[in-house]
C-alpha positions as CSV (number, residue, x, y, z in Angstrom):
1,M,-3.1,-34.2,-10.8
2,T,-0.6,-32.2,-8.6
3,S,-2.3,-30.3,-6.4
4,R,-0.6,-26.7,-5.7
5,K,1.3,-26.0,-2.6
6,A,-0.1,-23.9,-0.1
7,P,1.8,-20.7,0.3
8,Q,4.1,-20.1,3.5
9,T,2.5,-17.1,5.6
10,L,4.7,-15.1,7.0
11,G,3.2,-12.6,9.9
12,V,5.0,-9.2,9.9
13,P,4.0,-6.0,12.4
14,N,1.7,-3.4,11.6
15,R,3.5,-0.4,12.7
16,G,6.5,1.0,14.2
17,R,10.4,0.5,14.1
18,L,9.7,-3.7,13.8
19,R,7.5,-2.4,10.7
20,S,9.8,0.0,8.9
21,Y,13.0,-2.9,9.6
22,A,10.9,-5.4,8.1
23,V,9.9,-3.7,5.4
24,S,13.7,-2.5,4.9
25,L,14.8,-6.2,4.7
26,L,12.1,-7.4,2.7
27,G,11.0,-4.6,0.2
28,S,13.1,-6.1,-2.6
29,V,11.3,-9.8,-2.7
30,A,7.6,-9.4,-0.9
31,E,5.3,-6.6,-1.5
32,I,5.0,-5.6,2.2
33,D,4.8,-2.1,1.9
34,R,1.6,-1.0,1.5
35,D,-1.2,-0.5,4.2
36,R,-3.0,-4.1,4.0
37,S,-3.7,-6.6,6.1
38,L,-3.3,-9.2,3.7
39,I,-0.7,-9.2,0.9
40,W,-0.4,-12.1,-2.3
41,D,2.7,-12.2,-3.5
42,K,2.0,-15.5,-6.0
43,G,5.4,-15.2,-7.6
44,K,7.1,-15.7,-4.5
45,A,4.2,-18.5,-3.1
46,L,4.1,-16.0,-0.2
47,R,1.1,-14.9,1.9
48,V,2.0,-11.7,4.5
49,I,-0.1,-10.9,7.4
50,S,0.3,-7.9,9.0
51,A,-0.7,-7.3,13.0
52,H,0.2,-5.7,16.0
53,S,3.9,-7.4,17.3
54,R,2.0,-8.6,20.5
55,D,-0.6,-10.5,18.4
56,L,2.0,-12.1,16.3
57,P,2.9,-14.7,18.5
58,S,-0.6,-15.7,19.0
59,L,-1.1,-16.1,15.4
60,F,2.0,-18.3,14.8
61,L,1.1,-20.4,18.4
62,A,-2.6,-20.8,16.1
63,G,-1.2,-21.8,13.4
64,V,-2.0,-19.0,11.2
65,C,1.2,-17.8,10.7
66,D,4.6,-20.0,9.9
67,Y,6.7,-17.6,10.4
68,I,6.7,-14.3,12.3
69,L,9.0,-11.6,12.4
70,T,8.6,-9.9,16.0
71,G,9.4,-9.0,19.0
72,L,11.3,-11.2,21.5
73,D,9.8,-10.2,24.5
74,Y,6.5,-10.7,22.9
75,A,7.3,-13.8,22.0
76,I,8.8,-15.3,25.8
77,E,5.5,-13.3,26.9
78,T,3.0,-15.0,24.8
79,G,4.8,-18.2,25.5
80,I,6.5,-19.5,22.6
81,A,9.2,-22.3,24.0
82,R,11.2,-22.8,21.0
83,Q,13.9,-20.9,20.0
84,P,14.3,-17.9,17.1
85,L,15.4,-18.9,13.7
86,A,17.4,-15.9,14.3
87,C,17.5,-13.2,16.3
88,L,17.9,-9.7,14.1
89,P,19.9,-6.8,14.9
90,A,17.2,-4.5,15.3
91,C,15.0,-2.6,17.9
92,R,17.4,-4.4,20.5
93,G,16.7,-3.4,24.2
94,R,16.3,-4.9,27.8
95,V,13.5,-6.0,29.7
96,A,14.0,-4.4,33.3
97,A,12.2,-3.4,36.2
98,L,12.4,-0.1,37.4
99,T,11.7,1.3,40.5
100,T,12.0,5.6,42.1
101,G,14.7,4.2,44.3
102,L,12.9,5.9,47.1
103,G,12.4,3.6,50.2
104,V,12.7,-0.2,50.3
105,I,10.7,-2.5,48.2
106,P,8.2,-4.0,50.1
107,R,7.7,-8.1,50.1
108,K,4.1,-7.5,48.5
109,P,4.6,-5.0,45.8
110,T,2.6,-4.0,43.6
111,I,4.0,-4.2,39.6
112,V,2.9,-2.8,36.6
113,S,3.9,-4.0,33.4
114,Q,2.8,-4.7,29.5
115,Y,4.6,-8.3,30.3
116,P,2.5,-9.3,33.6
117,N,4.2,-13.0,32.7
118,I,7.5,-12.1,32.5
119,A,7.3,-9.7,35.6
120,S,5.6,-12.5,37.4
121,R,8.1,-15.2,36.8
122,W,10.9,-12.4,37.8
123,A,9.2,-11.5,41.1
124,F,8.6,-15.2,42.2
125,A,12.1,-16.0,41.4
126,R,13.0,-13.3,44.1
127,G,10.8,-14.6,46.4
128,L,8.2,-11.4,45.7
129,D,4.8,-11.5,46.7
130,A,4.1,-9.2,43.9
131,V,0.3,-7.8,42.7
132,M,0.6,-7.8,39.1
133,R,-1.6,-5.1,37.2
134,A,-1.7,-5.3,33.1
135,V,-1.0,-2.4,31.4
136,S,-0.9,-2.1,28.0
137,G,1.8,0.9,28.0
138,A,3.3,3.8,30.1
139,A,4.1,1.6,32.7
140,E,6.6,4.5,33.6
141,L,4.0,6.9,34.9
142,Y,3.0,4.5,37.7
143,P,5.8,4.3,40.1
144,R,6.1,8.4,39.3
145,L,2.5,8.4,40.6
146,G,2.5,6.5,43.7
147,L,0.4,4.0,42.1
148,A,3.0,1.1,41.7
149,D,6.6,0.2,43.6
150,I,7.7,-1.8,40.4
151,A,7.5,-0.7,36.1
152,V,8.8,-3.9,34.3
153,D,9.3,-2.4,30.8
154,V,11.4,-2.7,27.7
155,V,14.5,0.2,28.2
156,S,15.6,0.7,24.8
157,T,18.3,3.8,25.3
158,G,17.1,4.4,28.6
159,A,16.1,8.4,27.7
160,T,12.5,7.4,28.9
161,R,13.5,6.3,32.0
162,R,16.1,9.0,33.2
163,D,13.4,11.2,32.3
164,N,11.2,9.9,34.4
165,K,13.5,9.4,37.0
166,L,13.3,5.7,37.5
167,L,16.3,2.9,38.8
168,E,16.6,0.1,37.0
169,M,16.9,-2.4,40.0
170,D,17.3,-5.4,37.7
171,V,17.9,-6.4,34.1
172,I,15.3,-9.5,33.1
173,L,15.7,-10.6,29.7
174,H,18.0,-9.2,26.8
175,T,15.2,-8.4,23.3
176,S,15.7,-7.6,19.4
177,C,13.8,-8.1,16.6
178,A,13.4,-11.8,16.3
179,L,12.2,-14.8,13.4
180,F,10.1,-18.0,14.5
181,G,9.4,-20.6,12.5
182,P,9.5,-24.3,11.8
183,S,12.8,-25.4,12.3
184,P,15.2,-26.3,8.6
185,D,14.3,-29.0,6.8
186,I,17.2,-30.6,5.2
187,D,15.2,-31.8,2.2
188,A,13.1,-29.2,1.0
189,G,15.5,-27.8,-1.3
190,P,17.2,-24.6,-0.7
191,A,15.6,-21.7,1.1
192,P,12.9,-19.1,-0.5
193,D,14.3,-15.6,-1.6
194,W,12.5,-13.8,1.4
195,L,13.6,-16.3,4.2
196,S,16.9,-16.4,3.1
197,V,17.0,-12.8,3.4
198,L,15.9,-12.8,7.0
199,L,18.2,-15.7,8.0
200,R,21.3,-13.6,6.8
201,A,20.3,-10.7,8.5
202,Q,21.0,-12.7,11.8
203,M,23.0,-11.3,14.4
204,R,26.9,-12.5,14.6
205,E,26.3,-12.5,18.4
206,P,23.8,-14.3,20.3
207,L,22.1,-12.1,22.5
208,P,22.2,-13.0,26.4
209,S,20.4,-15.3,28.4
210,M,19.0,-13.8,31.8
211,L,15.4,-15.3,31.6
């Protein structure tokens, strides 16, 4: 008796711009536009899990998801060491060190960030004995209030940075939507439709490497 092959599991964001992008790409080949935490598409042998973009890399490392579509910044922060299968032209931005530009940055600055691991490596590389504070968002607020010397956060258009009168002192890494998964198996035959859609959407020009 031949056993049925287990469906492959794809993790996608459950909200925000990344979610909208995933729906726009995969809507024709996978049912991911409904508000469910778990969706089966038996015809494509695919299971789709919706979770926060920040949590998807952990699900991938734990083996819960075979593939994930998330931000490259979240993947690097979580510690995914492998290269993405594809970087896609959505949600592009840069993780930058931001400061008010008022006064001299001390040798032991207070840094706030939703990316404490990325920020810590950046500070160490620059010889800063930083005090790190992890925040869940609105990192730009803290330098404005005098509660931090530097905020490390993602910058897209730069509007939030300008509105909060902050300067970019350094670009740490460039980010975009990224697909992670196992290396392609040349003996496995053609890729399934949903995976082919994602691979075809990748950017022609690679993101600059900064970190």
